[in-house]
C-alpha positions in Angstrom: -166.7 55.2 -79.8 -165.0 56.2 -76.5 -161.3 56.0 -75.9 -158.7 57.5 -73.5 -156.5 60.0 -75.4 -153.3 61.6 -74.1 -152.5 64.9 -75.9 -149.6 65.9 -73.6 -147.2 64.1 -71.4 -147.8 64.4 -67.6 -149.5 63.0 -64.6 -152.6 60.8 -64.6 -154.8 63.8 -65.2 -153.7 63.9 -68.8 -155.7 60.7 -69.5 -158.9 62.1 -71.1 -162.0 60.1 -72.2 -163.0 61.3 -75.7 -165.1 60.4 -78.7 -162.9 59.1 -81.5 -163.7 57.5 -84.9 -164.3 53.8 -84.8 -161.4 51.9 -86.4 -161.8 49.4 -89.2 -159.9 46.1 -89.6 -157.7 45.7 -92.7 -156.2 42.6 -94.3 -154.8 40.3 -91.6 -156.4 42.3 -88.8 -159.4 42.0 -86.5 -161.7 44.5 -84.9 -162.1 43.6 -81.2 -165.0 44.8 -79.1 -163.1 45.1 -75.8 -164.6 43.9 -72.5 -161.6 44.4 -70.2 -158.3 46.2 -70.5 -155.2 45.5 -68.6 -153.2 48.3 -66.9 -149.4 47.9 -66.7 -146.8 50.1 -65.0 -145.1 50.8 -68.4 -148.3 52.6 -69.4 -147.7 55.1 -66.7 -144.1 55.7 -67.7 -145.0 56.3 -71.3 -147.8 58.6 -70.3 -145.4 60.6 -68.2 -142.9 60.9 -71.0 -140.1 59.3 -69.0 -139.9 56.0 -70.8 -137.2 55.2 -73.4 -139.9 54.7 -76.0 -141.7 58.0 -76.7 -145.3 57.8 -77.8 -146.4 60.0 -80.7 -149.1 62.3 -79.5 -152.1 62.1 -79.5 -151.8 58.7 -78.0 -154.1 56.0 -76.6 -152.4 53.8 -74.0 -152.5 50.2 -73.5 -151.3 46.8 -74.7 -153.4 44.1 -72.9 -157.1 43.5 -73.5 -159.7 40.9 -74.1 -163.0 40.9 -75.9 -164.7 39.3 -78.9 -164.1 39.6 -82.6 -166.5 42.1 -84.1 -165.1 42.0 -87.6 -162.3 40.1 -89.4 -160.3 41.3 -92.3 -159.2 39.2 -95.2 -156.6 36.5 -94.4 -157.4 36.6 -90.7 -157.7 33.2 -89.0 -160.3 34.5 -86.5 -164.0 34.4 -86.8 -166.6 37.0 -85.8 -167.8 36.3 -82.3 -164.7 34.5 -81.2 -163.4 35.3 -77.7 -159.8 36.6 -77.8 -157.1 38.2 -75.6 -154.7 40.5 -77.3 -151.1 41.8 -76.8 -150.7 45.1 -78.7 -153.1 46.9 -81.0 -153.0 49.5 -83.8 -153.5 52.6 -81.7 -153.7 51.3 -78.1 -156.4 49.5 -76.2 -157.7 52.0 -73.6 -160.9 52.1 -75.7 -164.2 50.4 -76.4 -162.8 48.8 -79.6 -159.4 48.2 -81.1 -157.9 47.0 -84.3 -155.4 44.2 -83.7 -153.0 42.3 -86.0 -154.1 38.7 -86.0 -150.6 37.6 -84.9 -151.1 39.7 -81.7 -154.4 38.0 -80.8 -154.9 34.6 -79.1 -158.0 32.5 -78.4 -159.3 33.2 -74.9 -160.0 29.8 -73.1 -163.6 29.3 -72.0 -162.5 28.9 -68.4 -161.1 32.4 -68.2 -163.2 35.6 -67.9 -162.5 38.7 -70.1 -160.9 40.3 -67.0 -158.5 37.4 -66.7 -157.8 37.6 -70.4 -156.8 41.2 -70.0 -154.2 40.1 -67.4 -152.3 37.7 -69.7 -150.4 39.6 -72.4 -147.7 41.6 -70.6 -147.7 39.9 -67.1 -147.6 36.3 -68.2 -145.3 36.8 -71.2 -142.9 38.9 -69.1 -142.8 36.3 -66.3 -142.4 33.4 -68.8 -139.6 35.2 -70.7 -137.9 36.3 -67.4 -138.0 32.8 -65.9 -137.2 30.6 -68.8 -135.6 32.4 -71.7 -133.6 35.0 -69.7 -133.3 33.2 -66.4 -132.9 29.6 -67.6 -135.0 28.3 -64.7 -134.6 24.6 -64.0 -136.8 22.2 -62.0 -135.7 22.0 -58.4 -133.9 25.3 -58.3 -134.8 28.1 -55.8 -136.1 31.3 -57.3 -136.6 34.6 -55.4 -139.4 36.6 -56.9 -139.5 40.2 -55.7 -142.9 42.0 -55.7 -144.6 38.6 -56.1 -148.1 40.0 -55.4 -148.4 42.2 -58.5 -149.5 41.2 -62.0 -146.1 40.0 -63.2 -145.3 38.6 -59.8 -148.4 36.4 -59.5 -147.7 35.1 -63.1 -144.1 34.3 -62.2 -145.2 32.5 -59.0 -147.7 30.3 -60.9 -145.2 29.6 -63.7 -142.4 28.8 -61.3 -144.5 26.4 -59.2 -145.9 24.6 -62.3 -142.3 24.1 -63.5 -141.2 22.5 -60.2 -139.2 25.4 -58.7 -138.9 26.3 -55.0 -140.4 29.8 -54.7 -139.4 32.5 -52.2 -141.7 35.5 -52.8 -141.7 39.0 -51.3 -144.6 41.5 -50.9 -145.4 44.4 -48.6 -146.7 43.9 -45.1 -148.0 40.9 -43.3 -151.1 40.9 -45.4 -149.0 40.8 -48.5 -147.1 37.8 -47.2 -150.4 36.1 -46.3 -151.6 36.8 -49.9 -148.5 35.0 -51.3 -149.1 32.0 -49.1 -152.7 31.9 -50.4 -151.4 31.4 -53.9 -149.0 28.7 -53.0 -145.8 30.4 -52.0 -144.2 28.4 -49.3 -141.7 31.0 -48.2 -143.4 34.5 -48.2 -141.4 37.5 -46.9 -142.3 41.1 -46.1 -139.9 43.2 -48.0 -140.8 46.2 -45.8 -139.1 44.6 -42.8 -135.4 45.2 -42.3 -133.2 42.2 -42.8 -135.5 40.2 -45.0 -132.6 39.6 -47.4 -130.9 37.7 -44.5 -134.0 35.6 -44.2 -133.5 34.6 -47.8 -130.1 33.3 -47.0 -131.4 31.4 -44.0 -134.0 29.7 -46.1 -131.4 28.6 -48.5 -128.8 27.4 -46.0 -126.7 30.4 -46.7 -126.3 29.4 -50.4 -128.7 32.0 -51.8 -131.3 31.6 -54.6 -130.1 30.3 -58.0 -132.4 32.7 -59.8 -133.8 36.1 -58.8 -136.6 37.9 -60.7 -136.2 41.5 -59.9 -139.1 43.9 -60.2 -137.6 47.0 -58.6 -133.8 47.0 -59.2 -133.2 50.5 -58.0 -134.2 49.3 -54.5 -133.0 45.7 -54.5 -130.2 45.0 -56.9 -127.3 45.6 -54.5 -128.8 43.1 -52.0 -129.6 40.7 -54.9 -125.9 40.6 -55.8 -125.0 40.0 -52.2 -127.4 37.1 -51.6 -127.5 35.3 -54.9 -126.1 31.8 -55.1 -122.7 31.1 -56.7 -123.2 31.2 -60.5 -126.7 32.5 -59.9 -128.7 34.5 -62.4 -130.5 37.8 -61.8 -133.1 39.0 -64.3 -134.1 42.6 -64.1 -137.7 43.1 -65.1 -138.3 46.5 -63.6 -136.5 49.6 -62.3 -137.5 53.2 -61.5 -134.1 54.7 -61.4 -130.3 54.2 -60.9 -128.7 52.1 -58.1 -125.2 52.0 -56.6 -123.8 48.5 -56.6 -120.5 46.8 -55.8 -119.4 44.8 -59.0 -117.2 42.6 -56.8 -120.4 40.9 -55.5 -121.0 39.7 -59.0 -117.3 38.9 -59.8 -116.7 36.7 -56.7 -119.6 34.4 -57.5 -119.6 34.5 -61.3 -123.1 35.9 -61.3 -125.0 36.7 -64.5 -127.2 39.8 -64.4 -129.5 40.3 -67.4 -131.9 43.0 -68.2 -135.0 42.2 -70.2 -137.8 44.0 -72.0 -140.9 42.4 -73.5 -140.5 44.9 -76.4 -137.5 42.8 -77.5 -139.5 39.6 -77.9 -139.3 38.2 -81.4 -142.3 36.8 -83.3 -141.0 33.3 -82.8 -140.6 33.8 -79.1 -144.1 35.2 -78.8 -145.6 32.2 -80.6 -143.7 29.8 -78.3 -144.5 31.7 -75.1 -148.3 32.0 -75.8 -148.5 28.3 -76.9 -146.8 27.3 -73.6 -149.1 29.6 -71.6 -152.2 28.0 -73.3 -151.2 24.6 -71.8 -151.1 26.1 -68.3 -154.5 27.8 -68.8 -155.9 24.5 -70.1 -154.6 22.4 -67.1 -155.5 25.0 -64.5 -152.0 25.6 -63.3 -152.1 29.2 -64.6 -155.0 31.4 -63.5 -154.8 35.2 -63.7 -155.8 37.0 -60.5 -157.7 40.2 -60.7 -157.2 43.0 -58.2 -158.9 46.4 -58.6 -161.3 47.2 -61.4 -162.0 50.7 -62.7 -164.4 52.1 -65.4 -162.5 53.2 -68.5 -163.4 56.8 -67.6 -161.4 56.4 -64.4 -158.1 55.4 -66.0 -156.4 58.1 -64.0 -157.3 56.4 -60.8 -156.0 53.1 -62.2 -152.7 54.7 -63.1 -152.3 56.1 -59.5 -153.3 52.7 -58.1 -150.8 50.6 -60.0 -147.8 52.6 -58.7 -149.0 52.5 -55.1 -147.6 49.9 -52.7 -149.6 46.8 -51.9 -150.5 45.4 -55.4 -152.7 42.3 -55.3 -153.1 40.9 -58.8 -153.9 42.7 -62.0 -155.6 46.1 -62.3 -158.1 46.2 -65.1 -160.3 48.8 -66.8 -163.9 48.0 -67.9 -165.1 49.9 -71.0 
């Protein structure tokens, strides 16, 4: 079968399509014929060798995918032919097939395409964990979601709206703001324009948002501390470097700043999150949005695209 293999850390050019042996499912595992594969920013960090978690080379990237069960090992609850989405695999999912522990696979609702299934694992679980477990989001609160047009951002918007929160979202450019309005964001701001943080304060009668979901802390955290509401919470989902801040901004308002990584999610949390997500997919309040699609052989282009400004939904690879 074909798979993307990384034999040395580096730029997108190190992503090579190669022939590899077809894996086999063991006890408690399933072999999934993949129809769509999700691309996440963390894939690019690990590929470059700059992430805190070092991959053992040779390495096949990828965590999110969707397809159908081709074979099921003993003790697996899944049946051959069943549609599933997966979060994590034995050996990565940038491939035509992948072996997955049954606990990392979930039924794919009939209403969702394989491409949409590949957009669930990291984006929706990250957004859910950031909003509710780390952020303690409560109905009626105002949440500021930075980078709300990307995969995690769109998921966070949908989850926040379905939970009764007031959403302020940011994206790049007037077209980005228009995109946010098209997915239900009442207060959509262009984070490329100077002074947009002051607009957040105006929208909240100078009180600031109770919760901030931060996708790029190295750019925004100092402003977040300045504009957050008293006793507000800031959840850091992403950062691409260090940032100078004034701790007094947190001290004077009793702010809580929490970092979070999906890798720290426990098995119990995972079961709870995906059970809750299933309710949203069933009632239609959650609907993954797909942006660009690339053939598996063009994984390098997908890695370049996901770090470029102007994200609109989830980037997927098609085997």
